[in-house]
C-alpha positions as CSV (number, residue, x, y, z in Angstrom):
1,M,0.3,-0.2,0.0
2,T,1.4,3.3,-0.8
3,Y,1.1,6.6,1.2
4,T,-1.5,8.1,-1.3
5,D,-3.6,4.8,-0.8
6,T,-3.2,5.2,3.0
7,I,-4.4,9.0,2.7
8,K,-7.2,8.0,0.7
9,S,-8.2,5.2,2.9
10,L,-8.4,7.8,5.9
11,N,-10.5,10.1,3.9
12,N,-12.8,7.3,3.3
13,N,-13.1,6.9,6.9
14,Q,-11.3,3.8,7.2
15,S,-8.0,3.0,9.7
16,I,-5.2,1.4,8.5
17,D,-3.2,-1.4,10.6
18,L,0.5,-1.1,10.2
19,E,2.7,-3.8,11.5
20,D,3.4,-3.7,15.4
21,T,1.8,-0.5,15.9
22,T,-1.8,0.9,16.8
23,S,-4.1,1.7,13.9
24,V,-4.0,5.1,12.2
25,S,-7.1,7.0,13.5
26,S,-9.9,7.9,11.0
27,S,-10.5,11.2,12.5
28,V,-7.6,12.9,10.3
29,S,-9.3,15.2,8.4
30,S,-9.0,15.5,4.5
31,S,-7.5,18.8,4.6
32,E,-4.9,17.7,6.7
33,T,-3.9,14.4,5.1
34,D,-4.3,15.5,1.6
35,S,-1.6,18.2,2.5
36,L,1.3,15.4,3.9
37,L,3.8,14.7,1.4
38,L,2.1,16.5,-1.7
39,E,0.4,13.1,-2.8
40,K,3.9,11.6,-3.3
41,E,3.8,7.9,-4.2
42,I,5.7,6.1,-1.4
43,E,5.4,2.3,-0.9
44,L,5.2,1.0,2.7
45,V,8.6,-0.8,3.3
46,E,8.2,-4.0,5.4
47,P,10.6,-4.1,8.4
48,H,13.9,-6.4,8.1
49,V,13.9,-9.3,10.5
50,G,16.8,-11.1,11.6
51,Y,20.3,-10.6,13.0
52,K,22.2,-7.5,12.4
53,K,25.5,-5.8,12.7
54,V,24.7,-2.3,13.5
55,L,27.4,0.6,13.5
56,V,26.4,3.1,16.0
57,T,28.3,6.4,16.0
58,G,28.1,8.5,19.2
59,G,27.1,5.1,20.9
60,A,28.7,6.4,24.3
61,G,26.3,9.4,24.3
62,F,23.0,9.9,25.6
63,I,20.8,8.8,22.5
64,G,23.4,6.3,21.0
65,S,24.0,4.3,24.0
66,H,20.2,3.8,24.6
67,V,20.0,2.6,21.0
68,A,22.9,0.1,21.2
69,E,21.4,-1.0,24.5
70,Y,18.2,-2.0,22.8
71,L,19.8,-3.6,19.7
72,L,22.2,-5.7,21.9
73,N,19.2,-6.8,23.6
74,R,17.4,-8.0,20.9
75,G,20.5,-9.9,19.7
76,D,22.1,-7.7,17.3
77,D,25.8,-7.0,17.4
78,V,26.9,-3.4,17.7
79,V,29.9,-1.8,16.7
80,I,30.2,1.6,18.7
81,V,32.6,5.0,17.4
82,D,32.6,7.7,19.5
83,E,35.5,10.2,20.0
84,M,34.5,10.8,23.8
85,N,34.8,14.8,23.6
86,D,34.3,16.6,26.6
87,Y,31.1,18.4,25.3
88,Y,30.1,17.2,28.7
89,D,31.5,15.1,31.3
90,V,33.3,12.2,29.7
91,K,32.7,10.1,33.1
92,I,28.9,9.9,31.8
93,K,29.9,8.5,28.3
94,E,32.5,6.1,30.1
95,G,29.6,4.9,32.4
96,N,27.7,4.3,29.6
97,L,30.1,2.2,27.7
98,K,30.6,0.1,30.5
99,L,26.8,-0.7,31.4
100,L,26.9,-1.9,27.4
101,E,30.1,-4.1,28.3
102,E,28.5,-5.4,31.3
103,M,25.3,-6.4,29.3
104,V,27.5,-8.7,26.9
105,E,30.2,-9.8,29.4
106,G,31.5,-13.2,28.2
107,Q,30.0,-12.8,24.6
108,E,32.4,-12.5,22.3
109,G,31.7,-10.5,19.2
110,R,28.5,-9.0,20.3
111,L,30.1,-5.2,21.2
112,S,33.2,-3.4,19.6
113,I,34.0,-0.2,20.6
114,Y,36.4,2.1,18.5
115,K,37.4,5.5,20.1
116,G,38.1,8.4,17.5
117,D,36.9,10.9,15.2
118,I,34.6,9.9,12.3
119,C,36.6,12.4,10.4
120,D,39.7,10.3,10.7
121,E,39.9,8.7,7.3
122,A,42.3,5.9,8.1
123,F,40.5,5.2,11.5
124,M,37.3,4.7,10.2
125,L,38.4,2.8,6.9
126,D,40.2,0.5,9.5
127,A,36.7,0.3,11.5
128,F,34.9,-0.5,8.4
129,E,37.3,-3.1,6.9
130,K,37.4,-4.8,10.3
131,E,33.7,-5.0,11.3
132,K,31.8,-4.8,7.7
133,P,28.7,-3.3,9.3
134,E,25.6,-3.7,6.8
135,W,23.7,-1.2,9.0
136,V,24.6,2.3,10.2
137,C,23.0,4.3,12.8
138,H,24.7,7.5,13.0
139,M,24.1,9.4,16.2
140,A,27.3,11.3,16.3
141,A,27.2,15.1,16.2
142,R,28.2,18.3,17.9
143,A,25.0,19.3,19.6
144,G,23.6,22.8,20.7
145,V,22.6,26.2,19.3
146,R,24.5,28.7,21.3
147,P,27.8,27.1,21.2
148,S,27.7,26.3,17.4
149,I,27.3,30.4,16.9
150,Q,30.5,31.0,19.1
151,D,32.3,28.0,17.3
152,P,30.8,27.2,14.0
153,Y,34.1,25.4,12.7
154,I,33.6,22.5,14.9
155,Y,30.2,22.0,13.6
156,I,31.3,22.0,10.1
157,H,33.9,19.4,10.8
158,S,31.8,17.1,13.0
159,N,28.5,17.2,11.4
160,I,28.9,18.0,8.0
161,K,32.3,16.5,7.1
162,G,31.7,13.6,9.4
163,T,28.3,12.3,8.0
164,T,29.7,13.0,4.3
165,H,32.7,10.6,5.3
166,L,30.3,8.0,6.6
167,M,28.1,8.2,4.0
168,E,31.0,7.7,1.4
169,L,32.2,4.8,3.3
170,S,28.8,3.3,3.6
171,H,28.2,3.3,-0.3
172,K,31.4,1.9,-0.8
173,F,31.0,-1.1,1.6
174,G,27.5,-1.7,0.6
175,V,25.6,-0.8,3.6
176,K,21.8,-1.8,3.6
177,N,20.5,1.4,5.4
178,F,22.1,4.3,6.7
179,V,20.0,6.3,9.4
180,F,21.3,9.5,11.0
181,A,20.2,12.0,13.5
182,S,18.9,15.2,12.3
183,S,17.2,17.8,14.2
184,S,14.2,20.0,14.9
185,S,16.6,23.0,15.0
186,V,16.1,23.0,11.4
187,Y,12.6,24.4,12.0
188,G,14.4,27.5,13.7
189,G,12.7,29.9,11.2
190,S,9.5,28.5,10.9
191,S,6.3,30.3,12.1
192,S,4.4,27.0,12.2
193,T,3.2,25.8,15.5
194,Y,3.3,22.2,14.5
195,F,6.5,21.4,12.3
196,S,6.0,19.2,9.5
197,E,8.8,17.5,7.5
198,E,6.9,19.0,4.1
199,E,7.7,22.7,5.2
200,N,10.4,24.6,3.7
201,V,13.4,24.9,6.2
202,D,15.9,26.8,3.9
203,N,16.3,29.3,6.6
204,P,18.5,28.0,9.5
205,V,18.8,30.5,12.1
206,S,22.2,29.0,13.7
207,P,25.1,27.1,12.3
208,Y,24.1,23.8,14.2
209,A,20.6,24.2,12.5
210,A,22.5,24.8,9.3
211,S,24.7,21.7,9.4
212,K,21.9,19.5,10.2
213,K,20.1,21.0,7.2
214,A,23.3,20.3,5.0
215,C,23.4,16.9,5.9
216,E,19.6,16.3,4.8
217,L,20.5,17.5,1.5
218,L,23.9,15.9,1.4
219,A,22.2,12.7,2.3
220,Y,19.8,12.8,-0.8
221,T,22.6,13.4,-3.0
222,Y,24.3,10.0,-1.9
223,H,21.0,8.3,-2.5
224,H,20.4,9.8,-5.8
225,L,24.2,9.2,-6.8
226,Y,24.5,5.4,-5.3
227,N,21.2,4.4,-4.4
228,L,22.2,4.7,-0.5
229,N,19.1,3.9,1.6
230,V,18.8,7.0,3.8
231,T,16.6,8.1,6.6
232,G,17.1,11.5,8.7
233,L,15.5,11.7,12.1
234,R,14.6,15.0,13.5
235,F,14.4,14.7,17.2
236,F,12.3,16.9,19.4
237,T,13.8,17.7,22.8
238,V,15.0,14.1,23.8
239,Y,15.3,13.6,27.8
240,G,15.5,10.8,30.3
241,P,18.0,8.8,32.2
242,R,21.5,9.2,31.4
243,G,20.3,12.4,29.5
244,R,22.7,15.5,28.8
245,P,23.2,17.6,31.7
246,D,23.0,20.8,29.3
247,M,19.1,19.9,28.6
248,A,16.4,21.3,30.4
249,P,14.7,18.3,32.1
250,F,18.2,17.4,33.6
251,K,18.7,20.9,34.8
252,F,15.5,21.5,36.3
253,I,15.7,18.1,38.1
254,D,19.2,19.1,39.5
255,R,18.1,22.5,40.5
256,V,15.3,21.8,42.1
257,S,16.7,18.7,43.9
258,R,19.8,21.0,45.1
259,G,17.7,24.1,46.0
260,L,19.0,26.3,43.3
261,E,17.7,29.2,41.8
262,L,15.3,28.0,38.9
263,Q,14.7,30.5,36.1
264,Q,11.4,30.9,34.4
265,F,11.1,33.1,31.3
266,G,7.8,34.8,30.7
267,D,4.6,33.6,32.2
268,G,4.8,30.0,31.8
269,S,2.5,29.5,28.9
270,S,5.3,28.7,26.5
271,S,5.1,25.2,25.5
272,R,7.6,22.6,24.0
273,D,7.2,19.1,22.7
274,Y,9.5,17.0,25.0
275,T,10.2,13.4,24.2
276,F,11.1,10.2,26.5
277,I,14.4,8.3,25.3
278,S,12.5,5.0,25.0
279,D,9.9,6.7,22.3
280,I,13.0,8.0,20.7
281,V,14.9,4.6,20.5
282,D,11.7,2.9,19.2
283,G,11.4,5.5,16.3
284,V,15.2,5.2,15.6
285,V,15.1,1.3,15.8
286,R,11.8,1.3,13.3
287,S,13.8,3.4,11.1
288,I,16.8,0.9,11.0
289,D,14.9,-2.0,10.3
290,R,13.0,0.0,7.3
291,P,15.3,0.9,4.5
292,Y,13.2,3.4,2.8
293,P,15.5,4.8,-0.3
294,Y,15.5,8.5,1.4
295,Q,13.0,9.7,3.8
296,I,13.0,12.6,6.9
297,F,11.0,12.1,9.5
298,N,10.3,14.2,12.8
299,L,10.2,11.9,16.0
300,G,8.7,13.6,19.1
301,K,6.0,13.1,21.5
302,G,3.4,15.1,19.1
303,N,1.9,17.3,21.9
304,G,3.2,20.1,23.6
305,T,3.9,20.5,27.6
306,S,3.9,24.4,29.0
307,L,6.8,25.6,31.2
308,K,4.4,26.1,34.1
309,D,3.2,22.4,33.9
310,F,7.0,21.4,33.2
311,I,7.9,23.3,36.7
312,D,5.2,21.8,38.6
313,L,5.7,18.3,37.6
314,V,9.5,18.5,38.5
315,Q,8.3,19.8,41.9
316,K,6.0,17.0,42.4
317,H,8.4,14.3,41.4
318,V,11.3,15.7,43.0
319,G,9.6,16.3,46.3
320,K,10.8,19.8,46.8
321,K,9.5,23.3,46.1
322,A,11.2,25.2,43.1
323,N,13.0,28.6,43.9
324,I,11.7,30.1,40.9
325,K,13.2,33.3,39.5
326,M,10.7,35.2,37.4
327,M,12.4,36.4,33.9
328,P,11.0,38.3,30.9
329,D,10.5,36.4,27.8
330,Q,13.5,35.5,25.5
331,P,13.7,37.5,22.4
332,G,12.8,35.4,19.8
333,D,11.2,32.4,21.7
334,V,8.3,30.7,19.9
335,P,5.0,30.4,22.1
336,Y,4.3,26.8,21.3
337,T,6.2,24.0,19.2
338,C,5.1,20.5,18.5
339,A,6.1,17.9,16.2
340,D,3.8,16.9,13.5
341,V,4.5,13.0,13.7
342,R,1.8,12.0,11.2
343,K,4.3,11.0,8.6
344,A,6.7,8.6,11.2
345,S,3.0,7.0,12.3
346,Y,2.1,6.0,8.6
347,L,5.4,4.9,7.3
348,L,7.3,3.7,10.4
349,G,4.3,2.6,12.7
350,Y,5.6,5.3,15.2
351,K,3.8,6.4,18.3
352,A,5.2,8.0,21.8
353,K,4.0,6.2,24.5
354,V,5.4,7.8,27.7
355,S,3.5,10.8,28.9
356,F,5.6,14.0,30.0
357,E,4.6,13.4,33.6
358,E,5.5,9.7,33.4
359,G,9.1,10.6,31.8
360,I,9.8,13.2,34.5
361,S,9.0,10.8,37.2
362,K,11.4,8.0,35.7
363,T,14.0,10.7,35.1
364,A,13.8,12.1,38.5
365,S,13.9,8.6,40.0
366,W,17.0,7.8,37.9
367,Y,18.7,11.3,39.3
368,R,18.1,10.0,42.6
369,H,19.7,6.8,42.2
370,A,22.6,8.1,40.4
371,F,23.5,10.4,43.3
372,E,23.0,7.7,46.0
373,K,25.2,5.5,43.9
374,D,27.8,8.3,43.0
375,L,27.0,7.9,39.5
376,I,26.8,11.7,39.0
377,E,29.8,13.8,39.7
378,I,29.3,16.8,37.4
379,C,27.9,20.2,38.0
380,P,25.3,21.1,35.0
381,E,25.8,25.0,35.8
382,R,29.7,24.6,35.1
383,Q,29.3,23.1,32.0
384,A,25.9,23.4,30.1
385,N,26.1,23.9,26.6
386,G,29.9,22.9,26.6
387,L,30.6,26.3,27.3
388,G,31.9,26.5,30.7
389,R,29.1,28.3,33.1
390,A,25.6,28.1,31.4
391,P,24.8,32.0,30.7
392,S,21.4,31.4,32.5
393,A,23.0,30.1,35.7
394,P,22.7,31.8,38.9
395,S,25.7,33.6,40.7
396,L,26.8,31.1,43.2
397,V,30.0,31.4,45.4
398,S,29.5,27.2,46.4
399,L,27.1,24.7,45.2
400,V,25.8,22.4,47.8
401,D,26.0,18.6,47.1
402,V,22.5,17.2,47.3
403,R,23.8,14.5,49.3
404,Q,24.7,17.3,52.0
405,S,21.7,19.4,51.5
406,P,18.8,19.4,54.2
407,Q,15.8,17.3,53.3
């Protein structure tokens, strides 16, 4: 069944069952669905089943390590490439690798780890020649909007050059599917509330967003020239256990836990689409298993959470009141943003399952456990966004460890 057939069936008040997913509701209106993909004929790709050896770049990082964990659990072999940079505390990444190694202890060949730069041609050629992966999940990247403005060159190097190098190797070594991390930041100049893959995103507002858009364009080029199957995934604010310390969910939980000042910009009505890590992993794996010729998908929760509700939920699940400092709206902030995930639903069978409250509860629980076990030894205020002290951090003479603060 083609994507257009799916749309026609929806318009005729039928529901379509996709493999291993919930059915698509017939309540989607004709005007909404007719606009999707501009009536392009896209055949649904059946998922590949059976063993895979998957190269996961950035496999020591937040999303990459969770994807690797899932793949190992289901019986695939994983090859990790990660340069272990200090964008945030390397100890977190080392902990992620240790967790993966412990999973397959005594199982030779299940997990291989290469520490180095994806732009290093000799290093990557050696990895491909030794491992011969047929599936690539490229999660390695320099992240962050603000640091990309201060140092754009590293983003050109890691994101554009690195992705191009991997696609060049992938087509030469006959990779069956190349899945890579794009970003919702490509929508930065959009005035839409719901961000759709069909939007024109030719006006990025940061070097980071521009680098991700460039990767999407280069991906199409490699598909066109070499028939490389490529899928780009635009992630919407991913959070959860083992999350990056520069992201708002981690920072909010950390600051409320330690009694630090929490800045609220505006009246709290602004809203964002936050996506729990297990839902993102589900979308990534579905994309790996379905080798579409060339596609771009949004992966998000599909609904927003207001800043006020966000802070209320953090207080509830941390068990402490937030020390809130009211701040004026930040220039350029969009009041409400949300992923349109209908395309991923139709073509991947993707559907986010974890509510924001459930996700915050799980993240807060992990945070408490990590501090009790001495798994977190970092201070987000000193390293947020990879720029040293976060610009929004309060001026503190000293920081009190949560283990020593009064309960």
